[in-house]
C-alpha positions as CSV (number, residue, x, y, z in Angstrom):
1,M,295.9,137.9,211.7
2,T,292.4,138.8,210.5
3,K,292.5,142.4,211.6
4,L,296.1,142.7,210.2
5,L,295.0,141.5,206.7
6,I,292.0,143.8,206.7
7,K,294.2,146.7,207.7
8,L,296.9,145.9,205.1
9,F,294.6,145.3,202.1
10,I,291.5,147.4,202.7
11,K,291.6,151.1,202.9
12,D,288.8,152.8,204.7
13,S,287.7,149.4,205.9
14,E,284.9,150.7,208.2
15,N,283.0,152.4,205.3
16,V,281.3,149.1,204.2
17,D,278.4,151.0,202.5
18,N,280.9,152.1,199.8
19,P,280.6,149.5,197.0
20,S,284.4,149.7,196.2
21,V,285.2,148.9,199.9
22,R,282.8,146.0,199.8
23,V,284.4,144.6,196.6
24,R,287.8,144.7,198.3
25,Y,286.5,142.7,201.2
26,G,285.2,140.1,198.7
27,I,288.5,140.0,196.8
28,L,290.4,139.5,200.1
29,S,288.2,136.6,201.0
30,G,288.5,135.0,197.6
31,A,292.3,135.5,197.4
32,V,292.9,134.0,200.9
33,G,290.6,131.1,200.0
34,V,292.4,130.3,196.7
35,F,295.9,130.4,198.4
36,I,295.0,128.3,201.5
37,N,292.9,125.7,199.6
38,L,295.5,125.1,196.9
39,L,298.2,124.8,199.5
40,L,296.1,122.3,201.5
41,C,295.1,120.4,198.3
42,A,298.8,119.9,197.3
43,A,299.8,118.7,200.7
44,K,296.9,116.3,201.1
45,L,297.3,114.9,197.6
46,F,300.9,114.1,198.5
47,V,300.2,112.4,201.9
48,G,297.1,110.7,200.4
49,S,299.2,109.0,197.7
50,V,301.9,108.1,200.2
51,S,299.5,106.7,202.8
52,N,297.2,105.2,200.1
53,S,294.2,106.9,201.8
54,I,291.1,107.6,199.7
55,A,289.7,109.7,202.6
56,I,292.7,112.0,202.5
57,T,292.7,112.2,198.7
58,A,288.9,112.9,198.8
59,D,289.6,115.7,201.3
60,A,292.3,117.1,199.0
61,I,289.8,117.1,196.1
62,N,287.4,118.9,198.4
63,N,290.0,121.6,199.0
64,L,290.5,121.9,195.2
65,S,286.8,122.4,194.8
66,D,286.9,125.1,197.5
67,A,289.7,126.8,195.7
68,G,287.6,126.9,192.6
69,S,284.7,128.2,194.7
70,S,286.9,131.0,196.0
71,V,287.9,131.9,192.4
72,V,284.2,132.1,191.5
73,N,283.5,134.3,194.5
74,L,286.5,136.5,193.8
75,V,285.4,137.1,190.2
76,G,281.8,137.5,191.3
77,F,282.7,140.3,193.8
78,K,284.7,142.0,191.1
79,L,281.8,141.9,188.6
80,S,279.1,142.8,191.2
81,G,281.0,146.0,191.9
82,K,280.4,147.3,188.4
83,S,278.3,150.4,188.1
84,A,274.8,150.4,186.6
85,D,274.5,150.7,182.9
86,D,271.8,151.0,180.2
87,E,271.1,147.2,180.3
88,H,271.3,146.9,184.1
89,P,269.9,150.1,185.6
90,F,269.9,148.6,189.1
91,G,273.5,147.6,189.0
92,H,275.2,144.1,188.9
93,G,274.9,143.2,192.6
94,R,273.0,140.0,192.0
95,I,276.0,138.5,190.3
96,E,277.2,137.8,193.8
97,Y,274.1,135.5,194.3
98,I,274.7,133.8,191.0
99,C,278.3,133.1,191.9
100,S,277.1,131.5,195.2
101,L,274.7,129.4,193.2
102,V,277.6,128.2,190.9
103,V,279.6,127.4,194.1
104,S,276.8,125.3,195.5
105,F,276.6,123.2,192.3
106,L,280.4,122.7,192.2
107,V,280.3,121.6,195.9
108,L,277.4,119.1,195.2
109,L,279.2,117.8,192.1
110,M,282.3,117.2,194.2
111,G,280.2,115.4,196.7
112,V,279.0,112.9,194.0
113,E,282.6,112.2,192.9
114,L,283.7,111.6,196.5
115,V,280.9,109.1,197.1
116,K,281.9,107.2,193.9
117,S,285.5,107.1,194.9
118,S,284.7,106.0,198.5
119,V,282.3,103.3,197.4
120,D,284.9,102.0,195.1
121,R,287.4,101.8,198.0
122,I,284.9,99.9,200.1
123,L,284.3,97.4,197.3
124,T,288.0,97.0,196.6
125,P,289.8,97.7,199.9
126,K,293.4,98.8,200.0
127,T,295.7,99.0,203.0
128,T,296.1,102.5,204.5
129,V,299.6,103.4,205.8
130,F,299.6,105.6,208.9
131,S,302.3,108.3,209.0
132,Y,302.9,111.1,211.4
133,Y,303.4,113.7,208.7
134,S,300.0,112.8,207.2
135,A,298.4,113.4,210.7
136,V,300.3,116.7,211.0
137,I,299.1,117.9,207.6
138,L,295.5,117.1,208.6
139,I,295.8,118.9,211.9
140,I,297.2,121.9,210.2
141,S,294.3,121.7,207.7
142,I,291.8,121.7,210.6
143,F,293.3,124.9,212.1
144,G,293.6,126.5,208.7
145,K,290.0,125.9,207.9
146,L,288.9,127.2,211.3
147,W,290.8,130.4,210.7
148,M,289.2,130.7,207.2
149,A,285.8,130.3,208.8
150,F,286.7,133.0,211.4
151,L,288.0,135.4,208.7
152,N,284.9,135.0,206.5
153,K,282.6,135.3,209.5
154,S,284.2,138.6,210.3
155,I,283.9,139.8,206.7
156,S,280.3,138.5,206.3
157,K,279.3,140.3,209.5
158,R,280.8,143.6,208.1
159,I,279.4,143.5,204.6
160,K,276.4,141.1,205.1
161,S,277.4,138.9,202.1
162,P,275.7,135.6,201.3
163,A,278.8,134.6,199.4
164,T,281.2,134.9,202.4
165,G,278.5,133.5,204.6
166,A,278.5,130.4,202.4
167,I,282.3,130.1,202.8
168,V,281.9,130.1,206.6
169,A,279.5,127.1,206.4
170,D,281.7,125.3,203.9
171,S,284.8,125.9,206.0
172,L,283.2,124.5,209.1
173,G,282.0,121.5,207.2
174,D,285.5,121.0,205.9
175,T,286.8,121.1,209.4
176,A,284.5,118.4,210.5
177,A,285.3,116.3,207.4
178,T,289.1,116.6,207.9
179,F,288.7,115.6,211.5
180,I,286.9,112.5,210.5
181,T,289.6,111.8,207.9
182,L,292.2,112.1,210.6
183,M,290.3,109.6,212.8
184,A,290.2,107.2,209.8
185,L,293.9,107.5,209.3
186,I,294.6,106.8,213.0
187,L,292.1,103.9,213.4
188,S,293.1,102.2,210.1
189,S,296.1,100.7,211.9
190,Y,293.8,98.8,214.3
191,T,291.2,97.3,212.0
192,S,291.0,95.3,208.7
193,L,287.7,97.0,207.8
194,P,287.8,99.4,204.8
195,L,287.4,102.2,207.3
196,D,289.0,104.6,204.9
197,G,286.2,104.1,202.3
198,Y,283.5,104.5,204.9
199,M,285.0,107.7,206.2
200,G,285.2,109.0,202.7
201,V,281.4,108.6,202.4
202,V,281.1,110.6,205.6
203,V,283.3,113.3,204.2
204,A,281.1,113.3,201.1
205,A,278.0,113.7,203.4
206,F,279.5,116.9,204.9
207,V,280.2,118.2,201.4
208,F,276.6,117.5,200.4
209,V,275.3,119.3,203.5
210,A,277.5,122.3,202.8
211,G,276.4,122.4,199.1
212,I,272.7,122.2,199.9
213,R,273.0,124.9,202.6
214,I,274.7,127.3,200.1
215,L,272.0,126.5,197.5
216,K,269.2,127.3,199.9
217,E,270.7,130.5,201.1
218,T,271.3,131.6,197.5
219,I,268.0,130.7,195.8
220,G,265.9,132.9,198.2
221,P,267.5,136.2,197.2
222,L,267.5,135.3,193.5
223,L,263.8,134.4,193.5
224,G,262.9,137.5,195.6
225,E,262.5,137.3,199.4
226,S,260.2,139.1,201.7
227,A,261.8,142.3,203.1
228,D,263.4,142.0,206.5
229,V,260.6,142.7,209.1
230,E,262.9,144.8,211.3
231,F,264.1,146.9,208.4
232,A,260.6,147.4,207.1
233,D,259.4,148.5,210.6
234,K,262.2,151.1,210.7
235,I,261.2,152.5,207.3
236,E,257.5,152.6,208.3
237,N,258.3,154.3,211.7
238,K,260.5,156.8,209.9
239,V,257.7,157.7,207.5
240,L,255.1,158.0,210.3
241,S,257.4,160.3,212.3
242,Y,256.6,163.2,210.0
243,N,253.9,165.7,210.8
244,G,251.2,165.4,208.2
245,V,251.5,161.7,207.7
246,V,248.5,159.7,209.1
247,G,249.4,156.3,207.7
248,V,251.6,154.2,205.5
249,H,250.8,151.0,203.5
250,D,251.8,148.9,200.5
251,L,255.5,149.0,201.5
252,I,257.5,146.9,199.0
253,I,261.3,146.5,199.2
254,H,263.2,145.1,196.2
255,N,266.7,143.7,196.5
256,Y,269.2,143.8,193.6
257,G,272.2,142.6,195.5
258,P,273.6,143.3,198.9
259,G,273.4,146.9,199.7
260,R,271.2,147.7,196.6
261,N,267.7,148.1,197.9
262,F,264.8,149.9,196.2
263,G,261.4,150.5,197.7
264,S,257.9,152.0,197.2
265,A,255.1,152.8,199.5
266,H,251.8,154.6,199.8
267,V,251.7,157.4,202.4
268,E,248.3,158.7,203.7
269,V,247.9,162.4,204.3
270,P,244.7,164.4,205.2
271,S,242.6,165.1,202.1
272,D,242.2,168.8,203.2
273,S,245.9,169.5,203.5
274,D,247.8,171.7,201.0
275,I,248.8,169.5,198.1
276,L,252.0,171.4,197.4
277,E,253.1,171.1,201.1
278,S,252.3,167.4,201.1
279,H,254.3,166.9,197.9
280,D,257.2,168.7,199.4
281,M,257.0,166.6,202.5
282,I,257.0,163.4,200.4
283,D,260.1,164.5,198.6
284,L,261.8,165.2,201.9
285,I,260.9,161.7,203.2
286,E,262.3,160.1,200.1
287,R,265.6,162.0,200.5
288,N,266.0,161.4,204.2
289,I,265.3,157.6,203.9
290,K,267.9,157.4,201.2
291,D,270.5,159.2,203.4
292,E,269.7,157.2,206.6
293,F,268.9,153.7,205.2
294,G,270.5,153.7,201.7
295,L,267.0,152.8,200.3
296,D,265.9,154.5,197.1
297,M,262.2,155.2,197.8
298,V,259.3,156.1,195.5
299,I,256.3,157.2,197.5
300,H,252.7,157.6,196.3
301,L,250.6,160.1,198.1
302,D,247.1,158.9,199.2
303,P,244.7,161.7,200.5
304,I,242.2,160.4,203.0
305,V,239.3,162.0,204.9
306,V,240.3,162.4,208.6
307,N,238.0,165.2,209.8
308,D,234.6,163.5,209.3
309,E,233.3,161.9,212.4
310,R,230.9,159.5,210.6
311,I,233.6,158.3,208.2
312,N,236.1,157.9,211.1
313,K,233.6,155.8,213.0
314,L,232.8,153.6,210.0
315,R,236.6,153.1,209.4
316,E,237.1,152.0,213.0
317,Q,234.1,149.7,212.8
318,T,235.3,148.1,209.6
319,T,238.8,147.7,211.0
320,Q,237.4,145.9,214.1
321,L,235.2,143.8,211.9
322,V,238.0,142.4,209.7
323,K,240.2,141.9,212.8
324,S,237.4,139.7,214.2
325,I,237.9,137.5,211.2
326,D,241.7,137.3,211.7
327,E,244.0,139.6,213.6
328,K,246.5,139.7,210.7
329,L,244.0,141.3,208.4
330,S,244.2,145.1,207.9
331,I,242.5,147.8,205.7
332,H,243.6,151.0,204.2
333,D,242.4,153.6,201.6
334,F,239.0,153.7,203.3
335,R,236.3,155.8,201.5
336,V,232.5,156.1,201.9
337,V,230.1,156.9,199.0
338,E,226.6,157.4,200.2
339,G,223.5,157.1,198.1
340,P,219.7,157.2,198.6
341,T,219.3,153.4,198.8
342,H,222.8,152.1,199.9
343,T,226.2,153.2,201.2
344,N,229.4,151.8,199.6
345,L,232.3,151.2,201.9
346,I,235.3,151.2,199.6
347,F,238.7,150.0,200.9
348,D,241.7,147.7,200.3
349,L,242.0,144.6,202.4
350,V,245.5,143.3,203.1
351,V,245.9,139.5,203.7
352,P,248.9,137.3,204.6
353,P,250.5,135.4,201.7
354,H,249.1,132.0,202.9
355,F,245.7,133.1,204.2
356,Y,243.3,130.2,204.6
357,A,240.4,131.8,202.7
358,G,240.3,132.7,199.0
359,K,239.6,136.2,197.8
360,A,236.0,135.6,196.8
361,E,235.2,133.8,200.1
362,L,236.8,136.5,202.2
363,I,235.0,139.3,200.4
364,S,231.7,137.5,200.9
365,I,232.4,137.1,204.7
366,V,233.3,140.8,205.1
367,D,230.3,141.9,203.0
368,R,228.0,139.8,205.1
369,K,229.3,141.1,208.4
370,L,229.0,144.7,207.2
371,G,225.4,144.0,206.2
372,E,224.8,142.8,209.8
373,L,225.9,146.3,211.0
374,D,223.5,148.0,208.6
375,E,221.7,146.5,205.7
376,K,222.4,149.5,203.6
377,Y,226.2,148.9,203.8
378,F,227.8,147.3,200.7
379,A,231.5,146.5,200.6
380,V,233.7,147.4,197.5
381,I,236.9,145.6,198.4
382,T,240.2,145.2,196.7
383,V,242.1,142.3,198.2
384,E,245.9,142.8,198.4
385,R,248.7,140.6,199.6
386,S,251.3,141.9,202.0
387,F,255.0,141.9,200.8
388,I,256.4,142.0,204.3
389,G,257.1,138.7,206.1
390,R,255.4,139.7,209.3
391,N,252.0,138.7,208.0
392,D,253.0,135.3,206.9
393,Y,251.7,132.2,208.7
């Protein structure tokens, strides 16, 4: 069924890098969600009123909330597919994250309402009437939600969307909640306890968990997350594969919505190389990275001395020295300025985001250790923080 829907409604379905194809996947997910959830909501409201079950009614309201969430996602995908304009030069991709955030608040609000209704049923119990058609509706709902999870898992895997990924988590939570509701309906005939109300609280707990999960998965991209380590490694390895490149550092990757990545980096080249040839190479690297990875890159060229034996030795000694403090420390842009009374070793020192020592303390430690190598050595250090997650603790 999933493959058939994709084949019927999405042309060129394999070209997921095309924004318009991505939008069609999102619209398909949203439309299916609206249809199925409204259908399940209507059916459950009917059997909930007939059987006098607050748990089934709560499950129906949960489906109504899911239908609203699907509408939000559908509109979000449509808006996120808009082209860049003067006010939004990086496009509108982050609307997808905002819609996921709205969905999480709707889910959490619904959880609060379910708790209130369930507690009221516990305090003022009413008899739940078992019926086979109620059980059948709940069983159909379980299989329907499992299929929705499978559909959105497939779509999320193709387009790497946090919005459809949130629907997967929500659908699986709904499946568990509906199963608990079914158990409450069956067991209500064998006990006088307000089991229906207690099960309603359990259903609400599943709703809360789903809402919090969606919230956590959405806030990260909105605040700005560290670049994926594997992706960053691919970019760095690509840059280093070019003849004439001796190093790369200060790689920063910005995300403006799924599939909308922008990056910058400093690329080291020999200081005695032809500046026009190096500039031409940098342009080539930027174009090739865009073609291969879909990443818009801006590269700054850093000339460094590579053919001076003394400077190379000092660079290696300084590298080993900072590594002796912590293996996750690194240096770049190393230069040496010699004078009659002292020698300045000038370099940038990269530290992890949560390094245990402050900047001033770290500079003092490195300066002291360099002085132990030679009392004429003085460190001129710029401390920088890595923007790639691999250096985090």
